[in-house]
C-alpha positions in Angstrom: 94.2 114.1 79.6 94.0 118.0 78.4 91.3 120.1 77.8 90.4 119.9 74.1 88.5 122.7 71.5 85.3 123.7 73.3 83.1 123.2 70.1 81.8 120.6 68.3 82.8 120.4 64.7 82.0 118.5 61.8 83.0 114.8 61.5 86.0 116.0 59.4 87.3 118.9 61.6 86.6 116.8 65.0 87.8 113.0 64.0 89.5 112.5 61.0 92.8 113.5 61.6 92.9 110.9 64.4 91.8 108.0 62.3 95.2 108.0 60.3 95.7 104.3 61.0 92.6 103.1 60.7 90.8 101.4 57.2 88.5 103.3 55.3 85.6 100.9 56.3 86.2 101.6 60.2 86.4 105.2 59.5 83.0 105.1 57.9 81.6 102.9 60.8 83.0 105.8 63.3 81.4 108.4 61.5 77.7 106.7 61.1 78.2 106.8 65.0 79.6 110.3 65.2 76.5 111.5 63.6 74.4 109.4 65.5 75.6 110.5 68.7 76.2 114.4 68.2 72.5 114.5 66.6 71.2 112.6 70.3 72.9 115.3 72.2 72.1 117.9 70.2 71.1 120.8 72.3 72.4 119.3 75.5 74.4 121.1 77.7 77.3 120.2 80.3 77.2 122.5 83.8 80.4 124.3 82.1 77.6 125.9 79.5 79.5 123.6 76.6 77.9 121.7 74.4 77.4 118.0 75.9 78.6 116.3 73.0 82.4 117.7 73.5 82.4 115.3 76.4 81.9 111.9 74.3 84.2 113.3 71.7 87.2 114.1 74.0 87.0 110.7 75.4 87.2 109.1 71.9 89.7 111.1 71.0 91.8 109.9 73.9 91.2 106.9 72.8 92.3 106.7 69.5 95.8 107.8 70.5 96.4 104.4 71.5 94.7 102.6 68.5 92.4 100.2 69.8 89.3 98.7 67.7 86.7 100.9 66.2 84.3 99.6 68.6 85.4 100.9 71.6 85.9 104.2 70.0 82.2 104.3 68.9 81.4 103.4 72.5 82.8 106.0 74.0 80.7 108.6 71.7 77.9 106.7 72.5 78.4 105.9 75.8 76.1 108.5 77.1 73.3 108.0 74.7 71.4 105.8 76.8 71.4 107.3 80.1 70.7 111.0 79.0 69.1 111.0 75.3 66.5 108.0 75.9 68.0 105.7 73.3 67.6 101.9 73.9 70.4 99.6 74.1 68.7 97.6 71.3 68.5 100.7 69.0 72.5 100.8 69.7 72.7 97.1 68.7 70.5 97.4 65.6 72.4 100.0 64.3 76.1 99.4 65.0 76.1 95.9 66.2 76.1 93.5 69.8 79.4 94.5 70.5 79.0 98.0 70.9 75.8 97.7 72.4 77.5 95.4 74.8 80.2 98.0 76.0 77.7 100.8 75.6 75.0 98.8 77.9 78.3 97.9 80.6 79.0 102.1 81.2 75.8 102.7 81.7 74.8 100.1 84.1 78.1 101.6 86.2 76.4 105.0 85.7 73.4 103.9 87.0 74.1 101.9 90.1 71.5 103.3 91.9 73.3 103.0 96.1 76.3 104.1 95.5 76.2 107.2 97.3 74.8 105.4 99.9 77.2 102.7 100.2 80.1 105.1 99.9 78.5 108.0 101.7 79.5 107.1 105.1 82.5 105.2 104.2 85.0 107.5 102.8 87.7 108.0 105.1 91.0 109.6 103.7 93.0 107.7 106.2 91.8 104.4 105.9 90.1 102.4 102.9 86.7 100.1 104.2 85.9 97.0 102.9 82.9 98.5 101.5 85.0 100.7 99.2 86.9 97.7 97.8 83.5 96.0 97.9 82.2 98.6 95.7 85.5 98.7 93.5 84.8 94.8 93.1 80.8 95.7 92.2 82.2 98.1 89.2 84.5 95.7 87.7 82.2 92.8 88.1 79.5 95.1 86.4 81.4 96.1 83.3 81.5 92.9 81.9 84.4 93.8 79.8 87.6 95.3 80.2 86.7 97.7 77.6 84.0 99.1 79.4 86.6 100.2 82.4 88.5 101.7 80.5 85.5 104.2 78.8 84.4 104.7 82.1 88.2 106.0 83.2 88.1 108.3 80.5 85.0 109.7 81.3 86.0 109.7 84.7 88.8 111.7 84.3 87.2 114.2 81.6 84.5 114.9 83.8 87.2 115.3 87.3 88.6 118.3 84.8 85.2 120.3 85.2 84.6 119.5 89.2 84.4 123.5 89.6 81.0 122.9 87.5 79.5 121.0 89.5 77.0 121.8 92.5 78.8 121.8 95.6 76.8 119.3 97.4 78.2 116.7 95.1 81.6 118.1 94.5 83.1 116.6 97.3 81.5 113.1 97.1 82.6 113.0 93.2 86.1 113.9 94.1 86.2 111.3 96.8 84.6 108.9 94.7 87.3 109.5 92.0 90.0 109.3 94.3 89.3 106.2 96.0 87.5 103.8 93.7 88.6 105.0 90.2 92.2 106.2 90.8 93.1 102.6 92.2 91.3 100.8 89.7 93.3 102.5 87.0 96.3 102.0 88.8 95.4 98.1 89.1 95.2 97.8 85.2 98.6 99.9 84.7 97.1 103.5 83.4 99.6 105.4 86.1 99.3 108.3 84.3 95.3 108.7 84.4 95.6 107.4 88.0 97.5 110.6 88.9 95.8 113.0 87.1 92.1 111.7 88.6 93.7 112.1 91.9 95.1 115.4 91.5 91.7 116.7 89.6 90.2 115.9 92.7 92.7 116.4 95.9 91.4 119.9 96.2 87.1 119.3 96.1 88.0 115.9 98.4 90.2 117.3 100.7 89.9 121.2 100.8 91.3 122.0 103.8 94.4 119.7 103.7 94.8 120.9 100.0 95.1 124.5 100.7 97.9 123.7 103.6 99.5 121.5 101.5 99.8 124.2 98.4 101.2 126.8 100.7 104.0 124.5 101.9 105.1 122.9 98.8 104.7 125.4 96.4 108.3 126.9 96.7 109.8 123.1 97.1 108.2 122.0 93.6 109.1 125.1 91.8 113.2 123.7 93.1 112.3 120.7 91.8 111.3 121.8 88.4 114.5 123.8 88.3 116.7 120.8 89.2 115.3 118.1 86.5 116.0 120.7 83.9 119.5 120.4 85.8 120.0 117.0 85.8 118.6 116.2 82.6 121.3 118.4 80.9 123.9 116.3 82.8 122.2 112.8 81.4 121.8 113.9 77.5 125.7 114.5 77.5 126.2 110.6 78.8 122.8 109.4 76.7 123.1 110.9 73.4 119.5 110.1 71.1 117.9 108.8 74.0 114.6 110.0 75.3 114.8 111.6 78.7 112.0 113.0 81.0 111.9 114.3 84.2 108.6 114.8 86.3 108.1 116.2 89.9 106.0 114.1 92.2 102.0 114.5 91.8 100.5 116.7 94.2 98.4 114.0 95.7 100.9 111.4 95.8 103.6 113.6 97.6 100.8 114.3 99.9 100.2 111.1 100.8 104.1 110.3 101.1 104.6 113.2 103.5 101.4 111.8 106.0 103.7 108.8 106.2 107.3 110.1 106.4 106.4 113.2 107.8 109.3 115.7 105.7 110.6 116.3 102.3 114.1 115.1 103.2 112.7 111.9 103.8 111.3 111.5 100.6 113.6 110.1 97.5 111.4 110.1 94.4 110.2 113.9 94.8 112.2 114.0 91.4 112.2 111.1 88.8 114.1 111.0 86.1 113.6 108.3 83.1 115.7 107.1 80.9 113.9 105.0 77.3 116.8 103.2 75.6 115.8 100.9 72.8 116.4 97.2 74.0 116.4 95.3 77.7 120.5 94.8 77.2 120.7 98.2 77.3 118.5 99.3 80.4 121.2 97.2 82.3 124.5 98.7 80.6 122.8 102.3 81.3 122.2 101.4 84.9 125.7 100.7 85.3 126.5 104.3 83.5 124.3 106.1 86.1 126.3 105.0 88.8 129.0 106.2 87.7 128.1 109.6 87.1 125.7 109.6 90.4 126.5 107.5 93.4 124.1 104.7 94.0 122.0 104.6 97.6 122.6 101.5 99.1 119.9 99.0 98.6 118.2 101.6 96.1 118.3 99.5 93.1 114.7 97.9 92.1 114.5 95.1 89.1 111.0 95.6 87.7 112.2 94.1 84.5 113.0 90.5 86.1 110.4 90.7 88.2 107.7 93.1 87.2 104.6 94.2 89.0 101.3 92.5 89.3 99.7 95.1 86.3 102.9 93.9 84.2 105.1 97.0 85.3 109.0 97.1 83.9 111.6 99.3 85.0 115.1 99.6 86.4 114.6 101.9 89.1 117.8 103.5 91.0 117.8 105.8 94.1 121.0 108.3 93.8 122.9 111.1 95.6 122.9 114.0 92.5 124.0 117.4 92.9 124.1 119.4 95.9 123.8 116.1 97.4 120.2 115.7 96.5 118.6 111.8 96.5 116.5 111.4 93.1 115.0 108.5 91.3 116.2 107.2 87.8 114.0 104.7 85.9 115.4 103.1 83.4 113.2 101.4 80.5 112.6 100.7 76.8 110.1 102.4 74.8 107.3 99.3 75.3 107.9 99.3 79.0 107.1 103.0 79.2 104.5 102.9 77.0 102.9 100.0 79.6 103.6 102.0 82.4 102.1 105.1 81.3 98.7 103.5 79.6 98.3 100.0 81.0 96.4 97.5 79.1 95.6 100.7 76.2 99.7 100.0 75.6 98.7 96.6 74.4 96.5 98.3 71.4 99.6 100.7 70.6 101.8 97.9 69.4 99.3 95.9 67.4 99.6 95.8 64.1 97.0 98.1 62.3 96.0 94.9 60.0 95.6 92.4 62.9 93.9 95.1 64.8 91.0 92.6 67.1 87.8 93.1 68.6 85.3 91.7 71.0 85.4 89.9 74.5 88.0 87.1 73.7 90.8 89.8 72.8 89.5 92.0 75.6 89.9 89.3 78.4 93.2 88.5 76.5 94.5 92.0 76.9 93.6 91.6 80.7 95.4 88.3 81.3 98.6 89.6 79.3 98.6 92.2 82.4 98.5 88.9 85.0 95.4 90.1 86.1 92.2 88.4 86.4 89.9 89.9 88.9 91.1 93.0 89.1 91.2 93.6 92.1 92.2 90.3 93.4 93.5 86.8 92.7 94.1 86.1 89.3 91.6 84.1 88.0 89.1 85.4 85.1 88.0 88.4 84.7 84.3 87.7 84.3 83.6 86.9 88.0 82.1 84.0 89.7 80.7 86.2 92.0 77.9 89.0 92.0 77.4 92.0 94.3 74.0 93.2 95.8 73.0 96.1 97.8 70.9 95.9 101.3 68.1 98.8 101.3 70.6 100.9 103.3 73.3 100.9 100.7 75.7 98.0 102.1 77.2 95.9 99.6 76.7 92.0 99.6 79.4 89.9 97.9 78.1 86.7 96.9 78.7 83.5 94.6 76.8 83.7 90.8 73.7 82.5 91.0 73.0 83.0 95.0 69.6 83.7 96.0 67.6 86.3 98.5 67.7 83.4 101.2 71.8 83.5 100.9 71.7 86.9 101.1 69.5 86.7 104.2 71.9 84.3 105.9 74.5 86.3 105.4 73.3 89.0 107.0 71.7 87.1 109.9 71.3 83.3 110.5 67.9 84.2 112.2 67.3 86.4 109.6 67.5 83.3 106.9 65.9 80.6 109.0 62.7 83.3 109.4 62.9 84.3 105.8 59.4 84.1 104.1 60.2 86.1 101.1 61.8 88.9 99.1 62.0 92.0 97.3 64.1 92.6 94.6 65.0 96.4 93.1 61.3 96.9 95.0 59.6 94.4 93.3 58.4 91.1 95.1 60.7 87.9 94.2 60.9 84.6 95.4 63.8 83.4 98.1 65.0 81.0 95.3 65.3 83.4 92.8 68.7 84.4 91.3 70.4 87.5 91.8 72.5 89.8 89.5 75.2 92.5 90.4 73.7 95.2 91.1 70.0 94.2 92.8 68.8 95.7 95.7 67.6 93.3 97.8 65.2 93.5 101.1 64.3 90.4 102.7 60.7 89.8 104.1 60.3 87.7 107.2 58.3 86.1 109.5 58.9 84.4 112.8 56.5 81.7 112.4 58.3 80.7 109.4 60.0 77.4 109.3 63.0 76.5 107.4 62.0 73.3 105.0 64.6 70.7 103.6 63.8 71.7 99.9 66.0 74.9 100.7 69.1 72.5 100.1 68.2 72.2 96.9 68.5 76.2 95.8 70.8 78.0 98.0 74.5 78.4 96.7 76.8 79.7 100.3 78.0 76.6 102.1 76.9 79.4 105.2 73.6 78.7 104.5 73.5 74.9 103.6 75.0 74.4 107.1 72.8 76.7 109.4 69.6 74.7 107.3 71.3 71.4 108.1 72.0 72.6 112.0 68.5 73.5 112.2 66.7 70.3 111.8 69.7 68.7 113.6 68.7 70.9 116.5 65.0 69.1 116.1 66.2 65.6 116.5 68.5 66.7 119.5 66.1 66.0 122.6 65.8 62.5 120.9 69.1 61.4 120.4 69.9 63.2 123.8 67.5 60.6 125.2 68.6 57.4 123.5 72.0 58.3 124.1 72.1 58.6 127.7 70.1 56.1 128.1 72.8 54.0 126.1 75.5 55.1 128.2 73.8 54.3 131.8 73.0 51.0 130.6 76.5 50.3 129.8 77.7 52.2 133.2 75.0 49.6 135.5 76.9 46.9 133.2 80.3 48.1 134.7 78.8 48.9 138.0 79.0 52.4 138.1 76.9 55.7 138.6 74.8 56.2 136.1 74.3 60.2 134.3 71.8 61.7 136.7 70.7 65.3 137.1 72.4 65.5 140.0 76.1 64.6 138.6 75.7 65.9 135.0 77.6 69.4 135.3 80.1 67.7 137.6 80.7 64.8 134.7 79.9 67.1 131.9 83.2 69.1 132.9 85.5 65.8 132.8 84.2 66.3 129.1 84.9 69.6 128.8 88.7 69.0 129.6 89.0 65.6 127.4 90.6 65.9 124.2 87.1 64.4 122.6 85.9 66.4 119.6 83.3 67.8 121.1 83.1 69.8 124.8 80.2 69.1 126.7 78.5 66.4 128.2 75.0 67.0 126.0 76.8 67.7 122.6 78.8 64.0 123.8 75.3 62.2 124.8 73.8 63.2 121.3 76.2 61.7 119.2 76.1 58.3 121.0 72.4 58.3 120.5 73.0 59.2 116.8 75.5 56.5 116.8 78.3 59.0 115.4 80.4 58.2 118.5 81.0 54.8 120.8 79.6 54.9 124.5 82.8 53.5 125.7 84.5 56.4 123.8 82.4 58.7 126.8 82.5 56.3 129.7 86.1 56.1 129.6 86.4 60.1 130.3 83.6 60.1 132.6 85.1 57.2 134.5 88.8 57.5 133.7 90.5 55.1 136.6 87.2 53.0 136.6 88.3 49.0 135.6 86.0 48.3 132.7 86.8 44.4 132.8 83.4 42.6 133.2 83.1 39.8 135.4 83.3 36.7 133.7 82.6 34.1 136.4 78.9 33.3 136.4 77.7 33.9 140.3 75.4 31.8 141.9 72.4 33.2 143.2 69.7 31.4 145.4 66.4 32.1 145.2 63.4 30.0 143.6 66.1 28.3 141.8 70.0 28.9 140.8 70.2 31.4 138.3 73.2 31.8 136.7 74.2 35.4 134.7 77.1 37.1 133.7 77.0 39.6 135.9 79.7 41.9 138.2 79.2 41.8 141.7 76.6 43.6 143.7 73.8 43.4 141.1 70.6 42.0 142.9 68.1 40.2 141.0 64.1 39.2 141.2 62.0 37.2 139.4 59.2 38.9 136.6 55.6 38.5 137.9 54.5 38.5 134.3 56.1 35.6 133.2 57.0 33.8 136.7 60.1 31.8 135.2 60.9 28.4 136.6 64.2 25.8 136.9 63.3 24.2 133.4 62.4 27.5 131.5 64.8 29.2 129.4 65.6 32.5 131.0 66.7 36.4 130.0 67.7 39.2 132.8 66.8 42.4 132.0 68.7 45.6 134.1 66.5 48.0 135.3 67.5 51.8 135.6 67.7 50.9 139.6 70.3 48.2 138.9 68.5 45.4 139.3 67.8 42.3 137.1 64.7 41.3 136.2 64.6 37.5 135.5 62.1 36.6 132.4 61.0 33.7 130.3 62.9 33.8 126.9 59.5 33.8 125.5 57.7 36.5 127.3 55.9 38.9 125.2 57.0 41.7 127.4 60.5 41.3 126.0 59.6 42.3 123.0 59.6 46.3 124.3 63.0 45.9 126.1 66.0 47.9 125.1 68.5 45.3 123.4 71.5 46.7 124.8 70.4 46.1 127.9 69.5 42.5 127.9 71.7 39.6 129.5 71.3 35.7 128.8 71.2 33.4 131.7 70.2 29.9 132.6 69.4 27.8 135.8 71.9 25.9 137.5 
């Protein structure tokens, strides 16, 4: 986008020449917006000294070239009035409708992101894009809510990038870095390659001044040679493709700089020069490719068919690297007029190809434009553009990605499990908020913790992340762990004694635990195994088989006669002794039971002895006198 006039004229002088494809009622609507915005910006100046209203006016002019709806033109003219002119969004809605107000609100929210300098200030690195920068791009997308907001913001950023020299030195570098690492990739992702390249080249000298100086010093002569070479190639091709549009371009500075970092030498870069041939139909694209290869020898494996298999942003072209005069390798791109428009201007090209009479507006159509480009979430999966995620800031400026309707408690657990467990309250944008409040994109969240805070099962009713839910459940499971451990150990030990095996004691605990850790069971320590037995989630015999893998687990079913006060017949293994209980003093005529003690002794009780009601049923065996 080139600089246009430096003074604001009347509506007729400034915009009418650009509105020939708009209906009369649309032109009248845009004129009312023009007059309102011009009045609100009256007297305001940019850093360069020019009238401020030139900025939104130039953005509107550029957008009009793509024949968008009247609402996006209006929003472009009004995009700074909320931030700079004390105009409310509700006032815009009252005067110009909900659609325009929504777009202006989206652009304003992006401009007023409070934490961006903290979020990105320490993260920029020309050799590495951090996850924080990727999150910031997603944050912009989510805050926009409508792809038309992003388009206005990109043109806003493009116009501002042309006047970086007027910014205070303290802001130039950050602004340029943000443009290159956030806004240029956004433009590329939605197919606006021309905007992307201009954003990068305008910002390059301010983002990386030392690298830019060295680059320009070493590349100036080569660039002049490339431009002469382009003219030579175009002359040759015009003889073979009469009537076709043929363009040439030398690789953009910032793109070439990055390629040189990778390839180290100009000789290793094959698209220093790119020639574009525009032909009427897809069929003629393939026919032209054959003609090109008759004129210039193609490089083996140098053909890429983006018509049959478009890029993610729906870019289409045939590419071929060929060897031209003087043995110079260069790239040929062959495409139709529509492909060319989309390649240069992405989403906005779709407006251009809508018939004027069916020019559409609204959120529904904006979403469809994105879907037509094959992109839902602009930086990720092909989901709905209107994301199911939110992006919030820590007080230090870090961006945290959470699911929609997430709460400060989800935020706390995301930062650290212990912070979640001790979460007492929160501050949202410096105001006290409840830990169950629903967060929204752009919120700054601070957690108030108290080490004496105890989690509540009620928390499971409002947290959204599985991580938070699992940590809360783990907390309550751990509270019950000692009880289940005791129960599990008693159950296993009782069974061990029935099998005449040594019980688990403090002395042999580590040795037995090592056996568990080497097993294929879904846990790796004895304590966890016993807890699961206590919770009845696994069988006691599963654990015993690992602890005593070579033991004989068949119980002796032959009754053994033991002489005492009377003959007692129990189904027990050898080596188990017994004694008569003093509490009930059983006799030969009584029905009896045996109770295995922790000392591996059977105590004989009358079957109706009151003490037996206290017994662990798993340690009771039946018997009779004989």
